[in-house]
N, C-alpha and C positions, 0 to 999 in steps of 0.2 A: 387616244393618242398609243397605252403607253401600249395597248396588242399591237397594232399599225408597228410600232418603231422594239417590237418582238420579234416580230417575222421578221419587218425589212436585218436586223439583226443577223437571227437563221438564214437569214436569206445569201446574206456576205461569206459567213463560219463557211457555209456549204459549198460555195461557189470554190472561195482560197481552194479551201480542203479539195473538191475535187480535181481542180485545173493545176495544182501542185503534185498528187495522186498519180497521174495522166500524164504530167510532163508537159503539161499545154503551158505554162506560168515559164516564162523565161526572167532575165537579168533588171532588173536586179532578186534578190529573192532573203527571206520569205514574202512571199507577195501579202501576207496578212498583217488589215491595218495600210494599204495598197491600195489605189489602182492600178491589179495587177496587167502590168509587161507581159503579153504574147506571142506565140509561134502563130507567126501568118501578118501580127500587125503592119506586118509593110504593104500585103497583098491587101487588108484592106483598107489601106491607105489611100493605094493606086487604085478600088472603083471609086472609092470617092471621090477623086479630081475628075472620071470620066461622069458626075453626074453632070446634068444638065442647070440642076443648081447654083453649085457649082460654081460654069464660066460664067455664069452672072456677078458674081463677085468679083468684091475689091479690096475688101477690105471684110480682114473677117478674124476672130476676134478665137484663140487657143488654148489650154491648158495644157499646166508645163508638162503631161508627165507623162515614163520610161512609151508608154503605147501607140499616142501623136504622138515623137518625135519625126516619124515620116512624115508623118500627114502638114505639118511649119510647115518640112523640108522642099517638099517634096512642092508646099504652094508657092514660097517664094522661090521655085524652080518658074514656076507657072507666070509667077512677074507678080504674085497677090501681095500688097503689105499684110506684117501678120500683125496683132497686138499679141501679148504676151500673158499672162501671167502668172508674176512669182509665186517660186512655195505658199504655196498659207498665207498671198495676197497681200506680207507682208511691207512685199516693198512698193506694191501699187503693179500697175504694169508696165510690160514695154513693150516699143514700139522697130517691130523687122523691119526693116526696108529694103528690096531686094535692090535696090540700082544701088541703096548702097557695102553691102557686101559685096565683093569680092566671090563667081558662084564656086568660084573652088575651096572653097570655108562656107558656102549654106549647112555644108550635112552637123563638121562643127559651132554655125554661131547658132543653129537654134538644142542644142545643147544648154540644159540647163545652167553649168556649171560656163556657160562662151557665152549667151547671150547678156547679158551687162557688158560686152565686151562690144559687142558687134552695133548691142540692138538701142537704142534712149530711151526712159523714163520716162513717160505721157501720164498724163493726170485726164479720167473718161469725161471731161468735162469738152477737150478739144477732138474727140475721136467717132465719130459715126462708123459698127460695125455689121457688114452683110449676114452676120453667121452668127451665130456661138457655139463652137465642135469640145463637146468636156468627151470627159477617160467616165470610166461606170462602170464599176462591179457590177452588178447584174438589168437589168432593161426587161422590156415583155412588150410584147404586139404593139401593145397599146401606147406606148409612147412613160411607162412608168418609166423605172427607175430611183439606183442603189446606187452607192459616190460609195464612198469610205467608214462614213457615219462622221463629216466632222462641219458638211451642209458648208464650204468652201462655195462650189460652184453653184449654190443655193443666191448667196452668195455674189461676188462678179456677178451672176445674172442680175440679181438684187439692185447692185451699184451702178452697170448698169444703164438701168430701166431707168432708176432717178434720179440719173446725167444727160436721161435720156436718149443714150452712144448705140439703141442700138432695139429698134419697131413691136411689136410685138405677133409680128409674123415673118417675124425675120426667124428663122431655119435656127433651127438646134440639133443641135447632127449628135452623133455620137456614133464610136468600133469599136468594135468589139468581139470576143469571137465567139463560136456558132454556140457554144458553150457555156454563157451566158447570161443568154436568153432566153425567161422561164416563161414556166406559164402567170403567176401575177404577183404585183406587186403591188402594196400598196399606196397611193397619195394623199397626203394634207395639198391643203388650197396654200402652200407655203413650199413646196418640195413644184422644185421644175423637172418638166416631163418633156422627151423629144418627140422631135415631130421625122427625124431619118435616123434608125440605124444598120449601121455598114457590117456584114463581115466578111470576115475570106471569101466566101462562095455566094453571098446574097443581102440586097437590099430589100432592108424594109419601113415601108411609108407607113407610120406608124394612125397618120387619123385624130390623131388625139383626140380626147371626150374631155384632157382636164385643160383644166384654165393657164395662161402661165401667169408668173406673179407681174405684180403689175410694178415689184419697187422693195423695199428690205421691214421687212413682219420688223420694227422695236419691237411687239412684249416680246421672240426669241431668244435676240441678241442679251449679251449675259456683263457683267461691265469688261470679264479676263477679256469676251470679241473688242470690243470698243479701244480695250487699250491695246493689244498686236493687229488692228488692222487699222491704220491710222483713218482707210479713207473712209474707212467704217466712221473712225471718232467725227473725221469733217463734217460729216453729212448728218450725222445724230448736231453735231452743236450750232449747224443749218436754220435744222431743221425748229431742234431746244428756239432760238433765235425769234425766226418764223412767228412763234405763237408763245411771242410776249407779243412780238412789234402789236 
């Protein structure tokens, strides 16, 4: 684990440094410690919505980070409902319904700041999503993925699986700059792999050999995580009561 964690840390630092040095990064900067926004994010989003899988989707879970903002907006314009994670999952999940947002407001409604105004809070027990779209710091052609290091995307996915809000077969998709596709990323059983990588220039179908987590790995959850993420604490209490009975 330590070795894998060290390799992931070096990959993150390399990607953040190179994107800044090559001026591929966009606002918000500096990108260190973030899911990096990148030049070409809109092109990647347009490529994503042309995927045949996308056409069949009705409800899509999307992360709140800046590089996936164009996906959230374009998906709503295509009539898809969006489930958006609140930052750090502190306030749970938001539902953005295209039927309830004026078209002229969609681009601003899908920003982190305005989503709370245009959307409504929704519990994972109320939803079923057709795909999870996630941000990444780096990915590899086998579906290996590195986030910013806090595990939020893994926790989001674990919560969705615990509530049967997403199936194992539902695709996990990410958009990144081409430079964020690296040779190999070490993966552990709690890491969420990706099925489809979309860049401004290409689509990579990973046919990932990695198994998707079936829920939360409770041995990795800290007391701080439980206090900071109410949905996680709710699941923990529910699990504890079930084990007692």
